[in-house]
C-alpha positions as CSV (number, residue, x, y, z in Angstrom):
1,M,16.6,15.7,-6.6
2,Y,14.1,17.6,-4.7
3,S,13.6,17.0,-0.7
4,P,10.7,19.7,-0.2
5,S,8.7,20.2,2.8
6,V,5.1,19.8,2.7
7,L,3.1,22.6,4.2
8,H,-0.7,22.2,5.5
9,N,-2.6,25.2,4.4
10,E,-5.8,24.7,6.5
11,S,-7.6,27.8,5.5
12,K,-7.3,26.7,1.5
13,K,-7.9,23.1,2.6
14,C,-4.8,21.7,0.7
15,F,-1.2,20.4,1.3
16,E,1.4,22.4,-0.4
17,V,5.1,22.1,-1.7
18,H,6.9,25.4,-2.5
19,I,9.9,24.9,-4.8
20,E,11.3,28.3,-6.4
21,S,8.1,30.0,-8.2
22,H,6.2,26.6,-8.4
23,I,3.6,25.3,-6.1
24,A,2.4,21.6,-6.0
25,E,-0.9,21.0,-4.1
26,L,-3.2,18.2,-2.9
27,T,-6.6,19.6,-2.2
28,Y,-9.3,18.2,0.1
29,T,-12.7,18.8,1.5
30,L,-13.8,17.6,5.1
31,Q,-17.3,15.7,5.3
32,R,-17.8,14.8,9.1
33,K,-15.2,12.1,9.8
34,T,-14.0,11.8,6.2
35,I,-11.5,13.5,4.3
36,V,-12.1,13.7,0.7
37,F,-9.0,14.2,-1.5
38,T,-10.4,16.0,-4.6
39,H,-7.1,17.0,-6.8
40,T,-3.2,16.4,-6.9
41,G,-1.5,19.2,-8.9
42,V,2.1,19.2,-9.6
43,P,3.4,21.7,-12.2
44,P,5.1,20.1,-15.1
45,A,8.6,21.4,-14.1
46,L,8.4,19.2,-10.9
47,E,6.9,16.2,-12.2
48,G,8.8,12.8,-11.8
49,H,10.4,13.8,-8.6
50,G,8.1,12.2,-6.0
51,I,6.4,15.4,-5.0
52,G,2.8,14.1,-5.7
53,S,3.6,11.1,-3.6
54,R,5.1,13.1,-0.9
55,L,2.1,15.5,-0.6
56,V,-0.3,12.2,-0.7
57,R,1.5,10.6,2.1
58,A,1.2,13.8,4.2
59,G,-2.4,14.1,3.7
60,L,-2.7,10.3,4.8
61,E,-0.8,10.9,7.7
62,Y,-2.7,14.1,8.7
63,A,-6.0,11.6,8.4
64,R,-4.6,9.0,10.4
65,A,-3.5,11.3,13.3
66,R,-7.1,12.8,13.3
67,K,-8.8,9.5,13.2
68,L,-10.4,10.5,9.7
69,K,-11.4,8.0,7.0
70,V,-10.1,8.8,3.4
71,K,-12.1,9.0,0.4
72,A,-10.3,9.8,-2.9
73,T,-11.8,11.3,-5.9
74,C,-8.3,12.1,-7.5
75,W,-7.0,9.3,-9.5
76,F,-3.5,10.0,-8.3
77,V,-4.4,9.2,-4.6
78,S,-6.6,6.3,-5.6
79,G,-3.6,4.9,-7.5
80,F,-1.4,5.6,-4.4
81,L,-3.7,4.1,-2.0
82,E,-3.7,0.9,-4.4
83,R,-0.2,0.7,-4.3
84,H,0.5,1.1,-0.5
85,P,-1.3,-1.3,1.5
86,E,-0.2,0.4,4.8
87,Y,-2.7,2.9,4.1
88,Q,-5.9,0.6,3.3
89,D,-7.1,0.9,6.9
90,L,-8.0,4.5,6.2
91,N,-10.3,3.6,3.1
92,E,-13.9,4.8,3.7
């Protein structure tokens, strides 16, 4: 249903999707050469459309492009990593 663009808001350290008045986000912190994904938030009105997965994929591609290792303290990111072996090389 939705084909949103993912924006990287570096000043807030998050990846965002804006749809109408809703904002979904994946927040992170940087620790040396590791990006730590701390929270994935998708408003109830946007749930079930794959937006959380789009955010995580964008974050992981960002990490890969910058040769960062990934640590997930967010259950959603951890679950995504378990289901997508193509990203296992990024695990810290």
